[in-house]
N, C-alpha and C positions, 0 to 999 in steps of 0.2 A: 589794511593790506593793498599791493598794487592790483587794481581791478583790469591792467592790461595783462595780466598773468593767472589767468583763473582756472583751478583744476576743473577737469572736465566733471561735473556732477548732472543726473537730471532729476526731473520733479519725483522718480519714485523712490530715488535714495533717502526724500525726506516724509515719506509715507510709511505709517505703523504699521501693523497687523490687526489692527483693533476697527472693529464694524463701525461703522460711521452713525450715530444715535441724533439724526434730526428728523424734523418733521419734512416729507417729500415737498419740494419746492422753496425750503427755506433757501434765503438768502445765506446760510452758513456756508453751505456745501460750494456755493460758489467763491466765497472768500478763501476758504480751504485749499482749493484748487490753484488760486493764484498764488498763496505764499508757496505753496508745495515749487511752483513755477518759478515765481520770483527767488528764492533761496537757490534753487539750481542755477540762475542765472549770477547772483553774487557770488557763488563758487566758497560761501564761508563752510568748512566741512560741519557735518551734523552735529559731531562731535564736539564741536567749538562753539555751538549754538544752544540755548536756552530760551522757551516760550514759557510765560507765565500769564495767570488768568486767575479770574477772582469768582464770581458768582455768576451764573444767568445762562442762558442757551450757549452763546458764543463762549463762553467761559470751558464748555467742553473740549476745546481745538487742541488743548495742550495733548490728550489722548493719541491723537491723530498726526503726530509729529513724530518722527524718527529721528528726536533730538532731545537733549534734556527737558524735561518740563516740570510744572507743578502748580495744581490743581490748587489754588489757597483759599482763603475764606472774601467774605463780601466786602468790595470795596477797596482791600489792601492788594491787591495786584501791585500799584504802583510803588509802594512801601517793599514790599516782597522784591521786585525787581531793581530798584534803588539799591539794597542792602548787597544782591547777588551781586551786580556790577561794580560797586565799591569794592566788594571782597575779591571778586577775580575782573579787574577790568579789561583781560584780555578774552573775555567771552563774549559774544554777542547774542545779548540780550533783547527778546523781543517781547511786549507786554498787548495782550488780546484782552480786550472788553468790550461791555456793552454800554449804551448810554445811561439804564439803571445802575450798573455796577459802577461805574468809573465817576458818574457826575450828580450821584444822590451822597451816598453814605461814603464813596470812595473820594467824594470832590475835593477834598481836603490834600489828600495824597497827589492827586490828578495835578493839581496848580502846582505843588511844592516840586514834583519831579521835572515841571517845567522851567520852573522858575531857574530852579539849581543848575539847568542844563547836563542831566545826565547822559550819557549815550548809549539813551533805551529808545526802541523804536516801539510806538505805541499805535496799533490799530483800535480806533473807536467806531465800530459796528450800533450804529445809530438806525433802529426802526422805531424810534418814536412811541414803544410801549414796555411794560413789563411782559415778557413773553413767557419767560419758565414759569412765573407765579400765575399765569393764566387771564393776564389782560387788565393789568391796571396802568393809569397814565404815568407816563415819565417825566425825568426833568426837560426832555425836548421834545414833549407832547405839546400841541398850539395851547392858545388859550381859548377856551370852550371847548375843547375836545372831550367828546363823552365817551366814558369808558366805565367798566363794573365799579372804578373806586372816585368814578366823579360821574354819576349818572344824570345831572342837569349840568354837565361842563365845566371844566377847570376853569379858576376863577385867576390862575396866576401865570406869568408869563414865561417864557421857557429860557431854558440855556440853549445860546448858539455854541457850539464848540469851538467854530472859528474865531468867536468873539473872545472866547474865556481862554483858549490857547494865547493868543496875542496879548491879550491883557493880562496872561501872567508871564510875560517878557519871553514868549515862545518866538523860537528860531526857525522852525520848521513847521509849516501846517500845508496839507493837499486833500484835496477832496474827489472821490470817486464814487461809483457804480457798483453794486455788488454784481450784477450780470454782464457789465462790460468788463471781462478778462481781461482785453490788451490793456485798457486803460488802468486796470486795480494793478495789474503785475507792474507796470510802469511805475505808480505811484510808488509801490511796495519797494521796489529798487531804488528808486530816488531817496526815499526814507531811510534805506539802507546803507546806502554811499554817504548821506549826512554825517557830519562828526557832530554830536550833541542829541538833545532830545529832539525828537522827530514825531508829529502827531500825524495819521491818516484817519479822516473819516469818511466811513463807507456807509454810503447811502443804502440802507437794506430793507427790504421787504419781510415782513412778518405774513404768512400768507395764512394764519390762523386767527389772530389777532387785530391786525392792523393792515389787512391787504391795500393794495395800492396806495399807500398812504403818500407816495410822491408821483402819482400818476399828473397831477396838475402840471407839473414841470417834464417829466419825463417822459410821457406818453410819446410814442414815437412820431405821433400828429404834432407835436407843438414843442419837441424837445428843441429843435434846430433853434427856433425863435426865443425858448425859454432858458436857455444855459448858452454858456462860454466856457469854451475850454483854452486854457491859460498856458501861454509857451513862453517861458523866458526869451526876451529878444527880438519877439514878433507881435504885431498887432493885436489890440485887443479887438478883434473883428468875429463876427458870427451872424447867425442866421442863413435862414433855408437857402438863400440866395448870396450869401456871405458880402450882404450889403450895408450891415447895421454894424455901428463900432461905440466905444466907449471914448467919451472925451471928458475932462474938468471943467464943471460950470461953478467958478467961484470954487467954493470947499469941497463941493458935491460932484460925484459920477452922474453923467446923463448919455443916455441914449439917442445916437443921431443918425440919418441914413446917408450913406456914402452917394455921391450924386445931386443931393438936394441941398438948396442952400449954401451953392459954394463947396460944401464937404469932400473933401478927398481923403485919400486913403495917409496922406501926409498928415493931417490933422490929428488922426487917431492914435493914442496914448500907446505907447510901446512897454509891455510888459517887462517889470525889473523885478525878479522873486530876489534877487543877491543884497539888493540895498538894505542898510542900517535903520535907516526910518522905517518904522512900521506901520504909517498912517493910513496909505494908499495900502497896503495889504489888509489892513483893519476893515477899510471900507470895500475892499474887492470879496473878502470872507463872508461880509455880512449882506452883502445884497440879496433883494428878495424884491416883490411887488413889482414896479414896472422896469425894473432891472433884471438881469438874466443871474443863474445861478451858476457861482462860478466852479468850474472844475479845473482840476491838474493841480502842480505845484502853485499854491499864491506865495507862500512865502519861505525862502532858503537863506538865510543868512548865518553865517559860519564866527563862532566865536568860541574861548576855550570851555571845554569842560568841565564838569565839576569834578571828575576823577582826575583831570589831569591836575588842576590847580592843587588838589588835596596832595597826590603823590610831589609835585613840586613844594609844597609847604612841610611835608613830612621830611623829604631830603636836605632842604634848608636848617629845619630844626637840629636834624640831626649832623650835622655836619658842624654846628656852633655847640655841640656837647660832645664831649669825648664818652665812648662806650663805659657803661656802667652796668654792675652785676645787681640784681633781683634786691639784695641785701642792701645795697647802698642805695637804692630809688627809695626803700622801704624806709631808711633813715633818714631820708634828706626830709627840708623845710622843717615846719615843726613837729618835735617831738617831744613826749612827756614820758619821764620814768616813775611809774607808781611803786612807790616801797611801802 
C-alpha cells in the first residue's frame, strides 16, 4: 500500500471488547498497547489484518485485537501464518509468539518461515522463561539458569533470536524493550512496512517467574552504557555522554572512546541496515559482554517474497498450458484401463 495515503485510524479501532487477562505488570500489556498504536499508524484496515499465535502467555493476544485472529496450537503459529499468507497474499498477517512457543517445539516452523521470506510480521516476546506453565527454563534461558525444571542450573547454551534469524537467511531483524512504547511502536511500524519476513524481538519482563531478567543491561543506571540504539545511516555512538562508539578491530567489533587515542566521530562505524551482506548485522545482533546490547532495526534488506515468487511461477506455468477440464487433467499422464 502507499503509506503516504494512510486512512485515519486510531489505536481503539484495533482493540477488541475482551477483558485483558494477563498478570498485573506483565510486559504483554505494553506490547499489546504498542501493537494497537503501530497498526493505527500503518493504516491497514482491521478487516484486512490477521493476528496468529501459538500457545503461551503472549499467545492470548489475538483475543484482544479487533482483527481476524487465530489462537492455534503449540509452536505451529508460523505454519498457520504461512498457509494464511499464501492463501490470501493481500492480507496483513502478524504472528505473536514467545521464546518457549517459537524456539522450542516451533523452532522448525520459525526458521522456515524466515528462510522462505513470507511477508509475515513476527513479534517474538522473549522473557527467557516458560510463564504459562509456571516457570521452567526456556530455549533462551542463560546457561546455569536455575528454574523449576533446572534446580541445579541449566547445562545448555541458549538460542539467541537475532543469531537464529540471520542464520536462517532472515532479511529483517529488530530488537526493542516491552516498556519502551515509542521504540516498540517504531520497530513494529518498520516491520510492517518491510516487504518480507520481519522479526521483532521484544525483551519482555515476567514479573512472576523471571522478574528483572534484563536488569543488568536495561536498568536506568546502566542502560545508556550497556545498550546502543542503531539508526540506519547514523554513526554507532552510545553512552551516557554519547562519547562511546563501535569500530572494527580486524573482524571483530570493538568499543572505543571518542576523544581518546586520536579517535574522532569519523572513525565510528555508520550503520547500514539495508546492505545484502549480513556478516556485520550478525555481529551487531549477537553483541554482549563488553559490547553493548543492540536495539533498533539491525537488518532490513529487501528481496522477493515467497508469495511473489509462487504467484509468478503459477502464472508462467498457466501461460504455457492451455486451459483444461477436470476430466482432461484426470486422464493426462499415465493412465490404466482395468478390464
